[in-house]
Every structure is written in structure tokens, then in C-alpha cells.
Jmol script that loads the backbone (N, CA, C; Angstrom):
load data "model"
ATOM      1  N   MET A   1    -258.019 178.708-151.807  1.00  0.00           N
ATOM      2  CA  MET A   1    -257.863 177.289-152.076  1.00  0.00           C
ATOM      3  C   MET A   1    -259.158 176.530-151.828  1.00  0.00           C
ATOM      4  N   GLY A   2    -260.021 176.993-150.922  1.00  0.00           N
ATOM      5  CA  GLY A   2    -261.264 176.315-150.611  1.00  0.00           C
ATOM      6  C   GLY A   2    -262.154 176.117-151.820  1.00  0.00           C
ATOM      7  N   ILE A   3    -262.253 177.137-152.651  1.00  0.00           N
ATOM      8  CA  ILE A   3    -263.116 177.045-153.829  1.00  0.00           C
ATOM      9  C   ILE A   3    -262.581 176.016-154.813  1.00  0.00           C
ATOM     10  N   ILE A   4    -261.269 175.902-154.931  1.00  0.00           N
ATOM     11  CA  ILE A   4    -260.666 174.918-155.836  1.00  0.00           C
ATOM     12  C   ILE A   4    -261.011 173.508-155.374  1.00  0.00           C
ATOM     13  N   VAL A   5    -260.919 173.268-154.084  1.00  0.00           N
ATOM     14  CA  VAL A   5    -261.242 171.959-153.513  1.00  0.00           C
ATOM     15  C   VAL A   5    -262.718 171.641-153.747  1.00  0.00           C
ATOM     16  N   GLN A   6    -263.587 172.620-153.525  1.00  0.00           N
ATOM     17  CA  GLN A   6    -265.022 172.415-153.716  1.00  0.00           C
ATOM     18  C   GLN A   6    -265.356 172.115-155.177  1.00  0.00           C
ATOM     19  N   VAL A   7    -264.748 172.848-156.088  1.00  0.00           N
ATOM     20  CA  VAL A   7    -264.999 172.626-157.511  1.00  0.00           C
ATOM     21  C   VAL A   7    -264.475 171.254-157.928  1.00  0.00           C
ATOM     22  N   LEU A   8    -263.306 170.867-157.445  1.00  0.00           N
ATOM     23  CA  LEU A   8    -262.745 169.557-157.769  1.00  0.00           C
ATOM     24  C   LEU A   8    -263.671 168.439-157.292  1.00  0.00           C
ATOM     25  N   GLY A   9    -264.093 168.498-156.041  1.00  0.00           N
ATOM     26  CA  GLY A   9    -264.999 167.482-155.511  1.00  0.00           C
ATOM     27  C   GLY A   9    -266.299 167.422-156.293  1.00  0.00           C
ATOM     28  N   SER A  10    -266.850 168.578-156.600  1.00  0.00           N
ATOM     29  CA  SER A  10    -268.100 168.642-157.366  1.00  0.00           C
ATOM     30  C   SER A  10    -267.929 168.068-158.764  1.00  0.00           C
ATOM     31  N   LEU A  11    -266.824 168.416-159.420  1.00  0.00           N
ATOM     32  CA  LEU A  11    -266.581 167.908-160.771  1.00  0.00           C
ATOM     33  C   LEU A  11    -266.451 166.394-160.797  1.00  0.00           C
ATOM     34  N   LEU A  12    -265.805 165.828-159.794  1.00  0.00           N
ATOM     35  CA  LEU A  12    -265.672 164.372-159.751  1.00  0.00           C
ATOM     36  C   LEU A  12    -267.044 163.706-159.709  1.00  0.00           C
ATOM     37  N   ILE A  13    -267.906 164.193-158.837  1.00  0.00           N
ATOM     38  CA  ILE A  13    -269.253 163.624-158.734  1.00  0.00           C
ATOM     39  C   ILE A  13    -270.044 163.868-160.017  1.00  0.00           C
ATOM     40  N   LEU A  14    -269.966 165.079-160.552  1.00  0.00           N
ATOM     41  CA  LEU A  14    -270.731 165.412-161.754  1.00  0.00           C
ATOM     42  C   LEU A  14    -270.259 164.642-162.983  1.00  0.00           C
ATOM     43  N   ILE A  15    -268.969 164.403-163.096  1.00  0.00           N
ATOM     44  CA  ILE A  15    -268.452 163.613-164.225  1.00  0.00           C
ATOM     45  C   ILE A  15    -269.065 162.216-164.201  1.00  0.00           C
ATOM     46  N   GLY A  16    -269.056 161.596-163.025  1.00  0.00           N
ATOM     47  CA  GLY A  16    -269.665 160.274-162.901  1.00  0.00           C
ATOM     48  C   GLY A  16    -271.144 160.292-163.254  1.00  0.00           C
ATOM     49  N   PHE A  17    -271.855 161.289-162.748  1.00  0.00           N
ATOM     50  CA  PHE A  17    -273.296 161.399-163.001  1.00  0.00           C
ATOM     51  C   PHE A  17    -273.588 161.595-164.487  1.00  0.00           C
ATOM     52  N   VAL A  18    -272.905 162.535-165.115  1.00  0.00           N
ATOM     53  CA  VAL A  18    -273.146 162.825-166.533  1.00  0.00           C
ATOM     54  C   VAL A  18    -272.855 161.600-167.390  1.00  0.00           C
ATOM     55  N   PHE A  19    -271.723 160.947-167.162  1.00  0.00           N
ATOM     56  CA  PHE A  19    -271.375 159.781-167.970  1.00  0.00           C
ATOM     57  C   PHE A  19    -272.329 158.616-167.731  1.00  0.00           C
ATOM     58  N   SER A  20    -272.843 158.483-166.520  1.00  0.00           N
ATOM     59  CA  SER A  20    -273.827 157.417-166.278  1.00  0.00           C
ATOM     60  C   SER A  20    -275.137 157.731-167.002  1.00  0.00           C
ATOM     61  N   GLN A  21    -275.549 158.985-167.019  1.00  0.00           N
ATOM     62  CA  GLN A  21    -276.778 159.369-167.706  1.00  0.00           C
ATOM     63  C   GLN A  21    -276.657 159.238-169.222  1.00  0.00           C
ATOM     64  N   LEU A  22    -275.440 159.401-169.735  1.00  0.00           N
ATOM     65  CA  LEU A  22    -275.205 159.242-171.173  1.00  0.00           C
ATOM     66  C   LEU A  22    -275.001 157.785-171.569  1.00  0.00           C
ATOM     67  N   GLY A  23    -275.028 156.884-170.587  1.00  0.00           N
ATOM     68  CA  GLY A  23    -274.849 155.463-170.853  1.00  0.00           C
ATOM     69  C   GLY A  23    -273.405 155.061-171.080  1.00  0.00           C
ATOM     70  N   LYS A  24    -272.475 155.920-170.720  1.00  0.00           N
ATOM     71  CA  LYS A  24    -271.051 155.653-170.927  1.00  0.00           C
ATOM     72  C   LYS A  24    -270.391 155.007-169.706  1.00  0.00           C
ATOM     73  N   LEU A  25    -271.089 155.012-168.579  1.00  0.00           N
ATOM     74  CA  LEU A  25    -270.508 154.522-167.330  1.00  0.00           C
ATOM     75  C   LEU A  25    -271.613 153.852-166.522  1.00  0.00           C
ATOM     76  N   LYS A  26    -271.389 152.599-166.148  1.00  0.00           N
ATOM     77  CA  LYS A  26    -272.363 151.903-165.304  1.00  0.00           C
ATOM     78  C   LYS A  26    -272.208 152.377-163.868  1.00  0.00           C
ATOM     79  N   THR A  27    -273.313 152.441-163.159  1.00  0.00           N
ATOM     80  CA  THR A  27    -273.267 152.907-161.769  1.00  0.00           C
ATOM     81  C   THR A  27    -272.593 151.900-160.845  1.00  0.00           C
ATOM     82  N   THR A  28    -272.339 150.704-161.338  1.00  0.00           N
ATOM     83  CA  THR A  28    -271.621 149.702-160.548  1.00  0.00           C
ATOM     84  C   THR A  28    -270.160 149.568-160.976  1.00  0.00           C
ATOM     85  N   SER A  29    -269.719 150.425-161.899  1.00  0.00           N
ATOM     86  CA  SER A  29    -268.335 150.342-162.380  1.00  0.00           C
ATOM     87  C   SER A  29    -267.369 150.951-161.364  1.00  0.00           C
ATOM     88  N   LEU A  30    -266.147 150.490-161.414  1.00  0.00           N
ATOM     89  CA  LEU A  30    -265.116 150.995-160.508  1.00  0.00           C
ATOM     90  C   LEU A  30    -264.921 152.496-160.691  1.00  0.00           C
ATOM     91  N   SER A  31    -264.890 152.957-161.925  1.00  0.00           N
ATOM     92  CA  SER A  31    -264.691 154.388-162.193  1.00  0.00           C
ATOM     93  C   SER A  31    -265.783 155.234-161.556  1.00  0.00           C
ATOM     94  N   TYR A  32    -267.029 154.835-161.746  1.00  0.00           N
ATOM     95  CA  TYR A  32    -268.163 155.584-161.195  1.00  0.00           C
ATOM     96  C   TYR A  32    -268.093 155.628-159.673  1.00  0.00           C
ATOM     97  N   LEU A  33    -267.846 154.483-159.067  1.00  0.00           N
ATOM     98  CA  LEU A  33    -267.801 154.410-157.606  1.00  0.00           C
ATOM     99  C   LEU A  33    -266.645 155.227-157.041  1.00  0.00           C
ATOM    100  N   LEU A  34    -265.487 155.182-157.690  1.00  0.00           N
ATOM    101  CA  LEU A  34    -264.341 155.973-157.226  1.00  0.00           C
ATOM    102  C   LEU A  34    -264.598 157.469-157.372  1.00  0.00           C
ATOM    103  N   LEU A  35    -265.164 157.877-158.503  1.00  0.00           N
ATOM    104  CA  LEU A  35    -265.482 159.296-158.696  1.00  0.00           C
ATOM    105  C   LEU A  35    -266.411 159.794-157.592  1.00  0.00           C
ATOM    106  N   ASN A  36    -267.431 159.005-157.275  1.00  0.00           N
ATOM    107  CA  ASN A  36    -268.385 159.396-156.243  1.00  0.00           C
ATOM    108  C   ASN A  36    -267.762 159.384-154.856  1.00  0.00           C
ATOM    109  N   ALA A  37    -267.018 158.336-154.537  1.00  0.00           N
ATOM    110  CA  ALA A  37    -266.425 158.233-153.197  1.00  0.00           C
ATOM    111  C   ALA A  37    -265.414 159.351-152.956  1.00  0.00           C
ATOM    112  N   ILE A  38    -264.521 159.568-153.903  1.00  0.00           N
ATOM    113  CA  ILE A  38    -263.487 160.590-153.728  1.00  0.00           C
ATOM    114  C   ILE A  38    -264.106 161.988-153.719  1.00  0.00           C
ATOM    115  N   GLY A  39    -265.014 162.244-154.649  1.00  0.00           N
ATOM    116  CA  GLY A  39    -265.671 163.552-154.694  1.00  0.00           C
ATOM    117  C   GLY A  39    -266.442 163.853-153.422  1.00  0.00           C
ATOM    118  N   ALA A  40    -267.201 162.873-152.940  1.00  0.00           N
ATOM    119  CA  ALA A  40    -267.994 163.078-151.727  1.00  0.00           C
ATOM    120  C   ALA A  40    -267.107 163.234-150.497  1.00  0.00           C
ATOM    121  N   LEU A  41    -266.017 162.476-150.430  1.00  0.00           N
ATOM    122  CA  LEU A  41    -265.094 162.626-149.298  1.00  0.00           C
ATOM    123  C   LEU A  41    -264.473 164.020-149.280  1.00  0.00           C
ATOM    124  N   ILE A  42    -264.052 164.492-150.443  1.00  0.00           N
ATOM    125  CA  ILE A  42    -263.475 165.840-150.533  1.00  0.00           C
ATOM    126  C   ILE A  42    -264.483 166.882-150.060  1.00  0.00           C
ATOM    127  N   LEU A  43    -265.706 166.799-150.584  1.00  0.00           N
ATOM    128  CA  LEU A  43    -266.726 167.778-150.212  1.00  0.00           C
ATOM    129  C   LEU A  43    -267.148 167.633-148.754  1.00  0.00           C
ATOM    130  N   GLY A  44    -267.198 166.402-148.263  1.00  0.00           N
ATOM    131  CA  GLY A  44    -267.567 166.178-146.867  1.00  0.00           C
ATOM    132  C   GLY A  44    -266.551 166.738-145.900  1.00  0.00           C
ATOM    133  N   ILE A  45    -265.279 166.541-146.193  1.00  0.00           N
ATOM    134  CA  ILE A  45    -264.216 167.085-145.337  1.00  0.00           C
ATOM    135  C   ILE A  45    -264.247 168.607-145.367  1.00  0.00           C
ATOM    136  N   ASP A  46    -264.417 169.167-146.563  1.00  0.00           N
ATOM    137  CA  ASP A  46    -264.490 170.623-146.684  1.00  0.00           C
ATOM    138  C   ASP A  46    -265.694 171.177-145.913  1.00  0.00           C
ATOM    139  N   ALA A  47    -266.821 170.491-145.995  1.00  0.00           N
ATOM    140  CA  ALA A  47    -268.017 170.931-145.266  1.00  0.00           C
ATOM    141  C   ALA A  47    -267.805 170.830-143.758  1.00  0.00           C
ATOM    142  N   PHE A  48    -267.130 169.784-143.318  1.00  0.00           N
ATOM    143  CA  PHE A  48    -266.851 169.619-141.892  1.00  0.00           C
ATOM    144  C   PHE A  48    -265.973 170.761-141.387  1.00  0.00           C
ATOM    145  N   ILE A  49    -264.936 171.074-142.140  1.00  0.00           N
ATOM    146  CA  ILE A  49    -264.046 172.177-141.763  1.00  0.00           C
ATOM    147  C   ILE A  49    -264.828 173.488-141.689  1.00  0.00           C
ATOM    148  N   GLY A  50    -265.764 173.668-142.621  1.00  0.00           N
ATOM    149  CA  GLY A  50    -266.573 174.884-142.653  1.00  0.00           C
ATOM    150  C   GLY A  50    -267.798 174.836-141.747  1.00  0.00           C
ATOM    151  N   LYS A  51    -267.950 173.755-141.000  1.00  0.00           N
ATOM    152  CA  LYS A  51    -269.084 173.567-140.075  1.00  0.00           C
ATOM    153  C   LYS A  51    -270.430 173.716-140.783  1.00  0.00           C
ATOM    154  N   GLN A  52    -270.504 173.155-141.978  1.00  0.00           N
ATOM    155  CA  GLN A  52    -271.744 173.159-142.757  1.00  0.00           C
ATOM    156  C   GLN A  52    -272.390 171.785-142.584  1.00  0.00           C
ATOM    157  N   TRP A  53    -273.117 171.637-141.479  1.00  0.00           N
ATOM    158  CA  TRP A  53    -273.556 170.322-141.024  1.00  0.00           C
ATOM    159  C   TRP A  53    -274.522 169.631-141.981  1.00  0.00           C
ATOM    160  N   GLY A  54    -275.342 170.374-142.665  1.00  0.00           N
ATOM    161  CA  GLY A  54    -276.237 169.762-143.647  1.00  0.00           C
ATOM    162  C   GLY A  54    -275.458 169.082-144.763  1.00  0.00           C
ATOM    163  N   PHE A  55    -274.411 169.745-145.223  1.00  0.00           N
ATOM    164  CA  PHE A  55    -273.576 169.170-146.272  1.00  0.00           C
ATOM    165  C   PHE A  55    -272.692 168.048-145.738  1.00  0.00           C
ATOM    166  N   VAL A  56    -272.309 168.122-144.473  1.00  0.00           N
ATOM    167  CA  VAL A  56    -271.568 167.013-143.856  1.00  0.00           C
ATOM    168  C   VAL A  56    -272.445 165.760-143.897  1.00  0.00           C
ATOM    169  N   LEU A  57    -273.710 165.905-143.541  1.00  0.00           N
ATOM    170  CA  LEU A  57    -274.643 164.777-143.580  1.00  0.00           C
ATOM    171  C   LEU A  57    -274.792 164.245-145.004  1.00  0.00           C
ATOM    172  N   LEU A  58    -275.062 165.136-145.946  1.00  0.00           N
ATOM    173  CA  LEU A  58    -275.252 164.736-147.338  1.00  0.00           C
ATOM    174  C   LEU A  58    -274.029 164.010-147.887  1.00  0.00           C
ATOM    175  N   GLU A  59    -272.879 164.629-147.773  1.00  0.00           N
ATOM    176  CA  GLU A  59    -271.661 164.055-148.347  1.00  0.00           C
ATOM    177  C   GLU A  59    -271.174 162.846-147.556  1.00  0.00           C
ATOM    178  N   GLY A  60    -271.456 162.837-146.244  1.00  0.00           N
ATOM    179  CA  GLY A  60    -271.103 161.671-145.435  1.00  0.00           C
ATOM    180  C   GLY A  60    -271.869 160.440-145.885  1.00  0.00           C
ATOM    181  N   VAL A  61    -273.176 160.592-146.068  1.00  0.00           N
ATOM    182  CA  VAL A  61    -273.994 159.470-146.540  1.00  0.00           C
ATOM    183  C   VAL A  61    -273.580 159.081-147.954  1.00  0.00           C
ATOM    184  N   TRP A  62    -273.340 160.074-148.806  1.00  0.00           N
ATOM    185  CA  TRP A  62    -272.912 159.816-150.184  1.00  0.00           C
ATOM    186  C   TRP A  62    -271.617 158.995-150.185  1.00  0.00           C
ATOM    187  N   SER A  63    -270.679 159.366-149.328  1.00  0.00           N
ATOM    188  CA  SER A  63    -269.406 158.650-149.219  1.00  0.00           C
ATOM    189  C   SER A  63    -269.617 157.217-148.757  1.00  0.00           C
ATOM    190  N   ILE A  64    -270.441 157.047-147.730  1.00  0.00           N
ATOM    191  CA  ILE A  64    -270.685 155.708-147.186  1.00  0.00           C
ATOM    192  C   ILE A  64    -271.309 154.802-148.243  1.00  0.00           C
ATOM    193  N   VAL A  65    -272.277 155.316-148.977  1.00  0.00           N
ATOM    194  CA  VAL A  65    -272.929 154.518-150.018  1.00  0.00           C
ATOM    195  C   VAL A  65    -271.930 154.155-151.121  1.00  0.00           C
ATOM    196  N   ALA A  66    -271.106 155.113-151.542  1.00  0.00           N
ATOM    197  CA  ALA A  66    -270.111 154.846-152.586  1.00  0.00           C
ATOM    198  C   ALA A  66    -269.061 153.851-152.098  1.00  0.00           C
ATOM    199  N   ILE A  67    -268.625 153.984-150.861  1.00  0.00           N
ATOM    200  CA  ILE A  67    -267.636 153.053-150.305  1.00  0.00           C
ATOM    201  C   ILE A  67    -268.244 151.660-150.165  1.00  0.00           C
ATOM    202  N   HIS A  68    -269.512 151.583-149.804  1.00  0.00           N
ATOM    203  CA  HIS A  68    -270.207 150.290-149.753  1.00  0.00           C
ATOM    204  C   HIS A  68    -270.242 149.660-151.146  1.00  0.00           C
ATOM    205  N   GLY A  69    -270.500 150.482-152.161  1.00  0.00           N
ATOM    206  CA  GLY A  69    -270.466 149.998-153.535  1.00  0.00           C
ATOM    207  C   GLY A  69    -269.086 149.488-153.920  1.00  0.00           C
ATOM    208  N   LEU A  70    -268.040 150.184-153.484  1.00  0.00           N
ATOM    209  CA  LEU A  70    -266.670 149.727-153.745  1.00  0.00           C
ATOM    210  C   LEU A  70    -266.392 148.403-153.044  1.00  0.00           C
ATOM    211  N   TYR A  71    -266.864 148.280-151.812  1.00  0.00           N
ATOM    212  CA  TYR A  71    -266.708 147.023-151.072  1.00  0.00           C
ATOM    213  C   TYR A  71    -267.359 145.885-151.855  1.00  0.00           C
ATOM    214  N   ASN A  72    -268.591 146.111-152.313  1.00  0.00           N
ATOM    215  CA  ASN A  72    -269.283 145.087-153.097  1.00  0.00           C
ATOM    216  C   ASN A  72    -268.560 144.804-154.407  1.00  0.00           C
ATOM    217  N   TYR A  73    -268.041 145.843-155.038  1.00  0.00           N
ATOM    218  CA  TYR A  73    -267.318 145.669-156.297  1.00  0.00           C
ATOM    219  C   TYR A  73    -266.121 144.744-156.103  1.00  0.00           C
ATOM    220  N   PHE A  74    -265.351 144.984-155.065  1.00  0.00           N
ATOM    221  CA  PHE A  74    -264.151 144.186-154.842  1.00  0.00           C
ATOM    222  C   PHE A  74    -264.452 142.806-154.273  1.00  0.00           C
ATOM    223  N   ASN A  75    -265.656 142.618-153.776  1.00  0.00           N
ATOM    224  CA  ASN A  75    -266.073 141.302-153.305  1.00  0.00           C
ATOM    225  C   ASN A  75    -266.999 140.630-154.310  1.00  0.00           C
ATOM    226  N   LYS A  76    -267.098 141.216-155.491  1.00  0.00           N
ATOM    227  CA  LYS A  76    -267.871 140.690-156.616  1.00  0.00           C
ATOM    228  C   LYS A  76    -269.321 140.413-156.272  1.00  0.00           C
ATOM    229  N   LYS A  77    -269.893 141.295-155.463  1.00  0.00           N
ATOM    230  CA  LYS A  77    -271.316 141.221-155.162  1.00  0.00           C
ATOM    231  C   LYS A  77    -272.007 142.296-155.982  1.00  0.00           C
ATOM    232  N   GLU A  78    -273.217 142.027-156.371  1.00  0.00           N
ATOM    233  CA  GLU A  78    -273.998 143.015-157.104  1.00  0.00           C
ATOM    234  C   GLU A  78    -274.524 144.072-156.147  1.00  0.00           C
ATOM    235  N   VAL A  79    -274.447 145.332-156.552  1.00  0.00           N
ATOM    236  CA  VAL A  79    -275.033 146.422-155.779  1.00  0.00           C
ATOM    237  C   VAL A  79    -276.525 146.425-156.076  1.00  0.00           C
ATOM    238  N   LYS A  80    -277.328 146.417-155.022  1.00  0.00           N
ATOM    239  CA  LYS A  80    -278.787 146.380-155.218  1.00  0.00           C
ATOM    240  C   LYS A  80    -279.347 147.765-155.275  1.00  0.00           C
TER     241      LYS A  80
END
end "model"
wireframe off; spacefill off
backbone 0.3
color backbone group
């Protein structure tokens, strides 16, 4: 089951990235921010369980930045 969780989290982040690079999704859009936040949280939790501290740091920061973007989105502030 671990590999399924890892692939799911990775796909969520990659979908957002690919669509933003193709100009189909703005990096400040709700969809992009949710894909990144959920994907990073999934991968961060999995890394924590596996004691992969480098990935915990990476995905933890990724999650915090995406959640900050969501906060700004719902408060109608521009993400800088």
C-alpha cells in the first residue's frame, strides 16, 4: 500500500506542475494549490512514517507554502 500512497501524492503534485507549465492552470488557482497541498501532505506523512527526514523537510515546507497560498486565496490576497 505504501507505493500506492507515494504514487498518488506524487501524481497530485505533478498534475498541478504539468498543467501550470502548459498554461492551463494558474499557480494561484484553487485547483493548483489544493493539488500541491494534498500531494505534499500525503508524501510528507508517508516520509515521516518511513523516517525519511530529508523528504519530511521537503514535503513539510511544500505543504506549508501551499497552505499559505490557500489561506491567501480564501482571504483574496495575492500570492507574492
